[in-house]
N, C-alpha and C positions, 0 to 999 in steps of 0.2 A: 368323183366330186367329193366323197366326203373326206376319203385320205387327203386331195388337193386342199381342203379346206382344215382337215387337223394340220398339216406342213405349214398352212400360212397362220393360224393360231399360232403355233409352237414358235414359229419363226419373229411372230411382232412380238411374242411374251419376253425373248430373250434379247431382243432389241428393246424392251422397254428396260428390262432387267438392264443390261450394261449402263444404258444410257442414267441410272438410277445409280448406279455404285458410281460410275465416273462425277457425277455431280456429288455425293456423298462425301467422295475422295478429296475433290475439289474444294468441297465447304470445310473440310477438316483441314486442309491447306490454308486456308482464309483464316482458322482461328488462331487468335496466341496460344501457344504451350502454356499448360499450366506449369507454375514456378514451384517447386520444392520449396517449403518451407527453411527459412533461413535461420539455422542455429548461430546464435551471438553469443549464448553464454550457459553455464553449466553449475549449478551447485548440489553438491550432492550426485543423486543419480537423477535429478531432473533438469533435464536441457530446457534453456530460454528461447522461445524464438523473437525473431525480429516483431513479428504480428501482436504477440504478448506486450509488450513494450508500445503499444499504439493507445492511444486515448478509447475510451467505448463505456460509452451512456448506457448499456444493460448492465457493465461490470460496476460502474460508480454507482449506479441506483440499487444495484442489487447489495452492496457493502452498506448502505445506509438502511437499507430494509433489514437486516441483518440487525444492526444498532436497533432499530423500532422495536423487534419483535424481541430482542434481549430486554427491553425496557416495558414489555407487558403492553406494547402500541402499536399493533399490528396496521400496516397502512392500506385502506381499500385499494379495490383493483383500478377503480377510475382514475385516484389521485396517482397509484404508479406509473399510468399511461402516461400522466401529466409530466412527471417527474422525469420520466426517460424524454418525451419532447423537448423538454427543458434542456436537460443534459447534451440533448445531439444538439442545440443551438447553440449551447455556450461553445462545445468544441469545435462545430462549424465556424465560431469567431477567434480561433484561437490562430497566435499567430506560429510562425515557421519557427519562433524562438522558445518561443511556450512550450511549442510540440516538441523541440528539442532538449527544455527543459523536463519537460514529463517524462521523456524514454529513459532519461537520465536518473530524475527520481525514483522511476519506475524500477528499473533495475539495481538500485542500490537497494532498494526494500526489499525485493527477491531474492538478493544477495543476503542481505540480514537477517531477515526474520527466522528461515530455518536453522543457519548457523546460531543465531542468538539464543534460540529455542535449545537448542541441545545445551550449551553450552550451562544454560541457567538450572536443566534437566539433570546434569551431569555434576555440577556445583550446589545443590539444592537452594535455589536461591528462589523457589515461591514464595510470593508475600505471605504471611501469615494474617488470619481476620484482626490478632490486635495490633498489628502493624498500618493494617487498612482500614481499621475503626480511628485508628491516632491520626492516620495520614487527611480521612475526610474530615473529623473534627477542628484539624486544623485549616483546612480549606474553606469551611464554614467562618471561622473566624475572620478569612484575610477576605471574606466575599464584603460587598457592601450589603449592609442591612438591607436597607432599601431598591431591591432590586426587579425585575418587572415578574418574575415567578411569585415575590411575596405578594405584590399586587393583584395576581391572579389568585394568589390562597384568599383572598380578600373582597375578590369579585362577587356582588349578591346578586349575579346573572346566573352564575354557576349554584348548580344543586350541590350537596354533600358529597355526591357520589363522584362527581366531576372534580373534585376540590381533592377528593383524596386519591384519583387515580392521577392527577397533576403531583401531589405530595410523593405519590410512588415513586411515580417516574423520575421526579427532582433525586428522589433516593437514590435509585437505580443508579442514575449519571452519576453523582458522586461516588457511587462505589467504585462506579469503571474508572473514573477518573483517577478515584484516589490507586485502586491496583496497579493503574498502568504506571503512576507514578512512584509507587515504593518497587515498583518491578524493577523499572529502568535505572532507580537508586542502586539499588543493588546488586545490578549487573553492574555498572560503571563502577561500583566502589572493589568490588571484585576483581575486576578488568586490571583497574589502577594497580591494586595491590600487585599484580602478578606481570604488568608488563611494564608501569612506568609510567614516563613522558608527560608531557606537557598539557596541561588543563587549561581550558579555555570558557569564558562568559558566554549564555546564549539564552534569552530571555524564556525559549520552555525551557530550556535546563542549566539552573546558576554556574554546574560545574562539569563540562561536558570534557571527558578524559580523552581526547585525540588524539594524544600519541599514543593510549594504549589501545584507541583503536587500531592506528596504522599499525601496530608492532602482531594485533590478532590478525588483522587480515592479512598482513605479509606471512604468519606462520600457516593460515590456513590456507592461502594459495599453492604456498609450498610444498602443502602434505596434499594438496589435489584437491582438496574439500572442495574447491570453486576454482572456474576458469572464464576469465572473458575473450572468444575469441576475435570480436570487432575491435579493431589494433585503438580507434579513435574512441569507444566507448570505453574501452580499458583506460586511455588515458585519462578521458574526463570523469573516471570512476576516483582514479587515486590521487585526482588535483586537489580535492576536497581536505584530503588528509596530508597531502605533502606542501599543502601552500604557506608558507612562512608570515604571508602576510596578517596572519591570524593572530599571530604573537601579541599584536596591541590589543588583543583583548584576554590575554595571558592572564589566571590567578595564581597569586603569587603566595597564598593561604598554604602552609607545608602540610596539612593537613586537614583539607576543606568536607572530607567523608567521615571525620568524626562523630557526627551530626548529622540527621536526615537535615535538605534546606527549609522545609517546612516547619520544621519543630525547632528552629534557632530562632533566638530572641527578636524582637522589631526592632533592634537598635543596634544588630550586626551589619556589617557591612562586608561586600564582594571586596577582597584585598586583592 
C-alpha cells in the first residue's frame, strides 16, 4: 500500500508540474515581447533613445528643483509631489503636434549642449566675473523699476529675514541669467568669426548666427561627433538651419558682435 501510495503521489505531482509549466509557457506567449530601446541619435559617445525624447514630469520637475537649489530655496517634499502631479496633468493635455515639437526641441538640446560645452572649453570662452557683473547691471537698468519683486521687498507682512532671502534669490537669479547671456554671446561671436554666414534677429537673442550654426553642425556631423539615425527627426533637425524663410529676419549690420547687445546705447537699433 505504501509503495502504491508513493507512486500515486509522485504521479500526481508530475501531472501538476506539467500543468504548471504548460500554463506558464502559454502565459508567456500571450505577453507582448519586451521591446529593446530604439536608438534615434548619438552625440559623442552617448546614444539617445526614443524614450529620452518623451515628455517626463519627473525630469521637468527635477530641472526646476535644481534651479531652486542653486538659488538657495529648496522645495519641501509635499510641494515636490504637487509639482510632479501638476506637470503630469499638463503633459496629459499635450496635443500630438505639441509632443512632436517637444521631441524635436529635446533632441536639438541634447545634441547642442555637449557640442557647445566642448567648443567653449576648447576656445576658452567661459564668462569672467567682470563680464557677468556688467551684464547683470545692464539687465537691472533695463528692468521696470516697479516690478513684483520690488513690491515684495516693501511688503510689511514679511520679516527682515524673509526680505533678505528674497533679495538674495533675486540676485542669484539675475546672476544666472547674466552668465547664460554672456556665455551665449561669446559663443555666437566666436562661431560667427569662424564660420560666417547670415545672422537673424530673435527676441531672446538679438543676433543669432544661424549661418554659423549650420556650418558648425555640418562639420560636426561630417566628423562623426553626432548622428541622427531617424530620417524624419534628422530632417526636422536641419529644417531650422536650412529654412530660407528666416531671411526676412536677417540682420544687415556688418559687425553686430562688436559690442554685447546689453551694452549698446538705448537708441541703437538692429539694422
